[in-house]
C-alpha positions in Angstrom: 65.5 110.8 103.8 65.3 107.9 105.6 67.9 105.9 107.0 67.0 103.0 104.9 68.0 105.5 101.9 72.0 106.1 103.3 73.3 104.2 100.5 76.5 104.3 98.5 74.8 105.2 95.3 73.8 108.7 97.2 76.6 109.7 98.1 78.0 109.1 94.6 75.9 111.9 92.9 76.9 114.1 95.6 80.5 113.3 95.5 80.8 113.5 91.9 79.1 116.8 91.7 81.0 118.3 94.1 84.1 117.7 92.1 83.0 119.3 89.5 82.0 122.3 91.8 85.7 122.9 93.0 87.2 122.7 89.3 87.9 118.6 90.3 87.8 116.1 87.3 85.4 113.0 88.2 85.3 111.0 85.0 88.9 110.4 82.7 88.7 111.4 78.9 88.2 109.4 76.1 92.2 110.2 75.8 93.1 108.9 78.9 91.5 106.1 78.4 93.3 104.8 75.0 96.2 105.6 76.5 96.0 103.4 79.2 94.3 100.6 77.2 97.5 100.6 74.7 99.8 99.9 77.8 101.1 97.0 77.1 102.1 95.7 81.1 103.8 96.9 83.7 107.3 98.9 83.4 111.0 97.2 82.9 114.4 98.2 82.2 117.7 96.7 82.6 121.0 97.5 83.2 124.0 99.3 85.5 122.4 101.8 86.9 119.0 99.9 88.2 120.1 97.8 91.2 118.3 94.8 91.6 116.8 94.6 95.0 114.8 91.4 94.4 116.2 89.5 97.6 115.3 92.1 99.8 112.3 91.4 102.8 110.2 94.2 100.9 106.9 94.3 102.8 104.0 97.4 102.4 101.7 98.3 105.1 98.8 100.5 104.7 94.8 100.8 105.2 92.8 97.2 104.6 91.6 98.6 102.0 94.4 99.9 99.9 95.1 98.8 96.3 97.4 102.0 95.0 100.9 100.7 96.8 103.2 103.6 97.0 106.0 102.4 98.7 107.9 99.0 101.0 110.4 99.1 103.7 112.9 97.0 105.1 115.8 97.0 107.3 119.5 96.1 107.6 121.5 95.9 110.8 124.8 97.7 110.6 128.0 97.9 112.4 128.0 99.7 115.7 124.3 100.0 116.3 123.3 101.2 113.1 120.5 100.5 110.6 120.2 100.4 107.2 116.7 101.9 106.2 115.7 101.3 102.5 111.9 102.7 100.9 111.4 101.6 97.6 108.5 104.3 95.7 107.0 103.1 93.1 108.6 104.2 89.6 105.0 105.8 88.3 107.2 108.3 85.6 107.8 104.9 83.7 104.3 104.4 82.3 103.1 107.8 82.4 105.2 110.4 80.6 105.0 114.0 81.7 102.5 115.4 78.8 100.9 112.4 77.9 96.8 112.5 78.8 97.1 110.6 81.6 99.4 113.1 82.9 97.2 116.0 82.0 94.3 114.5 83.8 96.7 113.9 86.7 98.2 117.2 86.5 94.9 118.8 86.5 93.4 117.6 89.9 97.3 117.0 91.8 95.9 114.2 93.9 93.8 111.1 94.6 90.2 112.4 96.3 88.7 109.5 99.0 85.6 110.1 99.8 83.1 108.8 101.9 81.2 107.4 98.4 84.1 106.6 96.1 87.7 107.2 95.1 88.2 109.5 92.7 92.2 108.3 91.8 94.7 110.4 90.1 95.5 107.9 87.8 94.0 105.2 85.6 93.0 101.8 88.6 95.2 100.1 86.1 98.0 101.6 86.5 97.9 103.0 90.8 96.1 99.6 91.4 98.3 97.2 89.1 100.6 98.7 87.1 102.1 101.2 88.6 101.1 99.4 92.1 103.6 97.4 94.6 101.9 94.8 94.1 102.2 91.5 96.1 104.7 89.0 94.6 104.8 90.9 91.4 108.3 92.3 90.3 108.0 96.6 89.9 110.7 98.9 89.4 111.0 101.3 92.3 113.1 104.2 93.0 114.9 103.9 96.4 116.2 105.8 99.5 118.5 104.2 101.3 119.2 105.8 104.8 122.1 104.6 107.4 120.3 105.5 110.8 122.2 106.1 113.3 121.3 105.1 117.4 120.0 108.0 118.0 117.6 108.4 115.1 119.6 110.7 113.1 119.8 109.7 109.2 123.8 109.5 109.0 123.8 109.0 105.6 121.6 108.8 102.3 121.6 107.9 98.7 119.0 107.3 96.2 119.3 105.4 93.3 116.9 103.2 91.1 116.5 99.1 91.1 113.9 96.6 90.8 112.1 95.1 93.9 109.4 92.7 94.8 107.0 93.0 97.8 107.1 89.6 99.9 103.8 90.8 102.0 100.4 93.2 101.6 100.6 94.2 105.3 97.4 96.5 106.7 98.3 99.2 109.7 95.8 97.4 112.4 96.9 93.6 112.1 100.5 95.3 112.6 99.8 97.9 115.0 98.0 94.8 117.4 101.2 92.8 116.6 103.5 94.7 117.7 102.0 95.9 120.4 101.8 92.6 121.7 97.6 92.3 121.2 97.2 89.6 118.5 99.6 87.0 117.2 101.8 87.9 113.7 99.4 88.5 110.7 99.1 85.1 108.4 101.2 87.1 105.9 104.2 88.2 108.0 104.4 84.6 109.2 104.2 83.5 105.8 106.9 85.0 105.0 110.7 83.7 106.8 112.5 86.2 108.9 110.0 88.9 108.0 108.7 89.2 111.5 112.2 90.0 112.9 112.9 92.8 110.3 109.5 94.5 110.8 110.8 94.6 114.6 113.3 96.2 113.9 112.2 98.6 111.3 109.7 99.5 114.5 112.5 100.3 117.1 114.1 102.0 114.3 111.5 104.0 113.7 110.7 104.6 117.5 114.4 106.0 117.6 113.3 107.9 114.9 110.5 109.3 116.2 111.8 110.5 119.5 115.0 112.3 118.0 112.2 114.3 115.7 110.1 115.2 119.1 113.3 116.2 120.7 113.1 119.0 118.2 109.7 119.6 118.0 107.7 117.8 116.4 104.5 117.3 116.8 102.8 114.2 118.0 99.3 115.0 117.6 95.7 112.5 117.1 92.7 114.2 115.5 91.1 110.8 114.5 89.5 111.4 111.0 86.4 110.0 110.4 85.8 107.1 107.9 82.0 105.9 106.4 81.3 101.9 108.1 78.8 100.3 105.3 76.8 97.4 105.6 76.7 96.0 102.3 75.6 99.7 100.5 74.0 100.7 103.6 75.6 103.7 105.8 75.8 103.3 109.1 78.2 105.2 110.6 81.3 107.3 110.5 83.9 106.3 113.4 87.0 107.5 113.8 90.6 106.0 112.3 93.1 107.1 115.0 96.6 106.8 114.7 99.1 103.5 115.9 101.9 101.7 116.0 101.8 100.8 112.0 101.2 104.4 110.8 103.8 106.1 113.1 106.6 103.5 111.5 105.6 104.3 108.0 105.4 108.1 108.9 108.8 108.6 110.5 110.0 106.7 107.3 108.2 108.2 105.1 109.5 112.1 106.8 112.8 110.8 106.7 112.6 109.2 103.3 111.1 112.8 102.2 114.1 114.5 103.4 117.0 112.6 102.2 115.3 113.6 98.1 115.1 116.8 99.6 118.7 116.6 100.4 120.0 114.7 97.3 118.2 117.5 95.0 119.5 119.9 96.4 123.2 118.4 96.4 122.7 117.9 92.8 121.9 121.8 91.9 118.1 121.0 91.3 115.3 122.6 92.2 112.4 121.2 94.6 109.5 121.2 95.0 109.0 121.8 99.2 106.3 121.1 101.0 106.4 123.9 103.7 104.3 125.0 107.2 104.8 128.3 108.3 104.6 129.6 111.8 101.3 129.7 112.6 99.6 133.0 112.9 97.2 131.9 115.2 100.2 131.2 118.0 98.2 134.0 119.9 94.8 131.3 120.6 97.1 127.9 121.1 99.3 129.8 124.2 95.4 130.7 125.2 94.3 127.1 124.8 97.3 125.8 126.7 96.6 128.6 129.3 93.4 127.1 129.9 94.2 123.6 130.9 97.5 124.8 133.4 99.8 124.2 131.1 102.2 127.9 129.9 103.7 128.6 126.3 106.2 131.4 125.3 104.5 134.5 123.1 106.6 133.2 120.0 105.8 130.1 117.7 108.6 127.4 119.7 107.2 124.0 118.1 109.3 122.1 120.7 107.3 123.5 124.0 104.7 122.9 122.1 104.7 119.4 121.8 106.4 119.2 125.1 103.1 120.5 126.5 101.4 118.5 123.6 102.6 115.2 125.3 101.4 116.6 128.8 98.4 116.8 128.0 98.4 112.8 126.2 99.0 111.5 129.8 96.8 113.7 131.6 93.7 113.1 129.9 94.0 110.8 126.1 90.4 110.6 125.7 90.0 114.4 125.0 93.6 114.0 123.8 91.9 114.2 120.1 89.8 116.9 120.4 93.0 119.4 122.0 95.3 117.7 118.7 92.1 118.7 116.0 92.4 122.5 117.7 96.0 122.2 117.5 95.9 121.7 113.7 93.0 124.0 113.0 94.9 126.8 114.6 98.8 126.0 112.8 96.9 126.1 109.2 97.5 123.9 106.1 101.1 123.6 104.4 101.8 124.3 100.8 104.2 123.9 98.4 106.7 125.8 97.3 109.9 126.3 95.0 113.5 125.8 96.3 116.6 126.5 94.5 119.7 125.7 95.4 121.5 127.7 98.1 117.9 128.9 99.5 117.3 128.6 103.1 114.1 126.3 103.3 111.3 127.6 105.1 110.9 124.0 106.8 108.4 122.4 108.7 106.8 123.5 111.9 104.7 120.5 112.5 107.3 118.1 111.4 110.0 120.1 112.8 112.3 119.4 109.9 114.3 122.0 107.8 114.3 120.1 104.3 111.2 118.4 103.5 109.7 117.2 100.0 106.5 115.2 98.8 108.4 112.3 97.1 106.6 109.1 98.2 103.3 108.0 97.3 103.5 109.1 92.8 100.0 106.7 92.4 98.1 109.2 94.8 99.4 113.0 94.5 101.1 114.7 91.6 103.7 116.7 93.5 105.4 113.3 94.2 105.8 112.1 91.0 106.9 115.9 89.6 109.6 115.0 92.6 110.0 111.4 91.2 111.3 113.1 87.4 113.6 115.3 88.7 115.4 112.7 90.7 115.5 110.3 87.5 117.2 113.4 85.8 119.5 114.3 88.7 120.4 110.2 89.0 120.6 110.5 85.0 123.1 113.3 85.0 120.3 115.0 82.9 118.8 118.7 82.6 116.0 118.9 85.1 112.5 118.3 83.0 110.7 121.4 84.3 111.7 125.1 84.1 111.8 127.1 87.5 108.7 129.1 86.3 107.6 126.0 85.4 107.8 124.8 88.9 106.4 127.7 90.5 102.9 127.7 88.9 102.7 123.9 89.1 103.3 124.5 93.1 100.9 126.9 93.2 98.3 125.0 91.8 99.1 121.8 93.8 97.7 123.8 96.7 95.1 125.1 94.7 93.9 121.7 93.4 95.1 120.1 97.3 93.0 122.3 99.0 89.8 121.8 96.6 90.2 118.1 97.2 90.0 118.8 101.3 86.8 120.5 100.5 85.2 118.1 98.2 86.1 114.9 101.3 84.7 117.5 103.8 81.9 118.1 102.0 80.9 114.9 101.6 82.1 113.2 105.2 79.3 116.2 105.7 76.7 114.5 103.2 77.7 110.8 104.7 77.0 112.3 108.8 74.5 114.4 107.4 72.5 110.7 106.5 73.2 109.4 109.4 72.0 112.6 111.8 68.7 113.0 109.5 66.5 110.6 112.0 68.1 112.7 115.2 66.3 116.2 114.7 66.2 117.8 118.2 69.0 114.9 119.8 71.5 117.3 122.2 75.2 116.6 121.7 79.0 117.5 123.1 81.0 119.0 121.1 84.1 121.4 120.3 84.5 124.2 118.9 86.8 123.5 115.3 86.4 126.5 113.6 85.5 130.1 114.5 85.8 133.1 111.6 83.2 136.0 110.5 82.1 132.7 107.7 80.8 130.8 111.3 81.3 128.8 114.3 81.8 124.7 113.9 81.7 121.9 116.3 82.7 118.9 116.4 80.3 115.9 118.2 80.8 112.0 118.0 78.8 108.8 117.7 78.7 109.9 114.6 81.6 111.8 114.1 80.0 114.7 112.6 81.2 118.5 112.5 78.3 120.6 111.6 77.5 125.1 112.0 76.2 126.5 115.2 73.6 128.6 113.9 72.1 129.9 117.2 74.7 130.7 120.3 77.7 131.0 119.1 78.8 134.2 120.2 81.9 133.7 122.6 83.1 130.6 120.7 86.2 130.0 119.6 88.2 127.0 118.8 89.3 124.0 121.2 86.0 125.3 123.4 83.1 122.8 124.4 80.1 123.3 124.2 76.5 121.5 124.6 74.9 121.3 121.1 71.8 120.1 119.6 71.1 119.0 116.5 68.7 121.5 114.9 68.5 120.8 110.5 69.8 118.8 108.1 70.3 118.7 104.0 72.2 115.8 102.8 73.0 116.9 99.3 75.1 120.5 100.7 76.2 118.8 103.6 75.0 121.1 106.3 75.1 119.8 109.8 73.1 123.1 111.6 73.5 123.0 115.7 72.1 125.1 118.4 73.7 126.0 121.6 72.3 124.8 124.4 73.3 124.4 128.7 72.5 121.6 130.5 72.3 117.9 130.2 70.3 115.2 128.2 
C-alpha cells in the first residue's frame, strides 16, 4: 500500500471489522434508528425538584472537534476564601429510557469508541451531539454536582440535584490552556461573554488547589501523550502526541471531585453504586526497579505518595523523557475496572488518583457506567427504589469492564494500522524507542516520528517495560495493524 492511498476510508473498513471482531456493534439497528427518529426534541421538565440555573456562566471545555458535550462547569466565590464549583452533567436518561432499543445498544458497547478512522458513538449522533448534548446556547436538563471547595483544595461539602442550564460558550482545551498560561489571547467565545474570563480564572485557581491537595495524598501526575491521527483532507499524514495541558487538568480535577461527591451521595442515600477501581499494582517490583535505575528510591510495598514524589522529581530533572517514564508506569499499574459497591462496604479506591470514593458519572453520552450512575442518582433524589438490582449491577460492572477493554483494543489496533500506513514506505529505518510491554505474548516498543507502537520480533531477550532501545523497522501489515521491529545497536 502506497503513501498516497493512506486515506481515512482505508482505515474505516479496518475499524469496522475490528469492532465486530471484538464483540462491539459498529452500526445502529433499525429499531434504534426508529426510536431516535421518533424523538420530538430535547427533554424538558418543570417543577420544584428542578432548579433553574440558566442564569449562571456555564461553559464547556473539550477537544477542538468534540461534539458530544457531557459536562459544563462554573465557579462562585464564597466567604472565607471558599469557592462553590458546580458541574452540570447531561441528563441523557431523560431521553434514553432503560430497556429501550437505544439503551440496549448502549449497554452492549458500553462506551463510544474513538478510533483514528472514525468515532463509533455509544448513542446515535442525533442524541449525543444534539438532543442530549450540552450544546452552546440551548437550554438543557442536567444533573448538577454542587461542591464547596475549601482554600486548601478539599471538598468541604457536596450535593446533587436536577436543574436546567445553558452553555454560554463552547471552548477548547488548547486555546483555553494557552490563554491561562499567558501565551495567547482569550479565545473569541470567551471574550464575548461578560465575566466568563474572571470565572474561568477562579475555576483554574480552585482546580490547582484541588490538584495540590490530591497530590499530597499520592495522586499520580502522569503524561502519556496518546497519539492522535492527523489528516490532510482524507489523507493520513501523521500520528502526533496529544499532551496534557492546564485546561485538561482543570476539567480532570473537577471530574474527579464530582465523581467522589456522587459516590458519597449514593452511599448516604443507602444506594449501591458502580465504582471505578484501580487496585494496588501487581508489578510494583518493576516500578521500584525503574526508579532505582534513575537514581530514585521507592519502598518495597506500594506507596502512591512516594511514587508521585519520585515522578515529580523526574519531571523536573528530565521533562523530555518524562512521557516515556509515565507510559511505563501506566503499563505497570494495570487497568482500572468497575465493581459493585454496597452501602457500608469499605471502598477499594483508586490507587492512581489517590481517592477512596470514585465512580464514573460525568460522561453519560459516552460511557454506559455514567448513565447507570445517572439513573441511580435520579432515583435517590426522587426517593424511588434503585432502578437496578444488585445482581444486575454486578453483571453490568463486569460487562462494562470487558467492553471497555475491547474498545481500547479496537482503538489501539486502528491506531497501529494508521501508524503502519505511514511507516509502510520506511522499512529499514531506525528509531529510538521505549519498551511498553514485555510478557510471554511478546515485547512491544513505542517510537516517535510518527508515534507508533510495534512488536520487537528479534533481539527482545532481556528487555522489560521502561527500557530504552534502538530498533529497526522490518515489516508492516496495515490491515492487521502489525509493525515489527528488530533490536539493533549504535546509531543511524
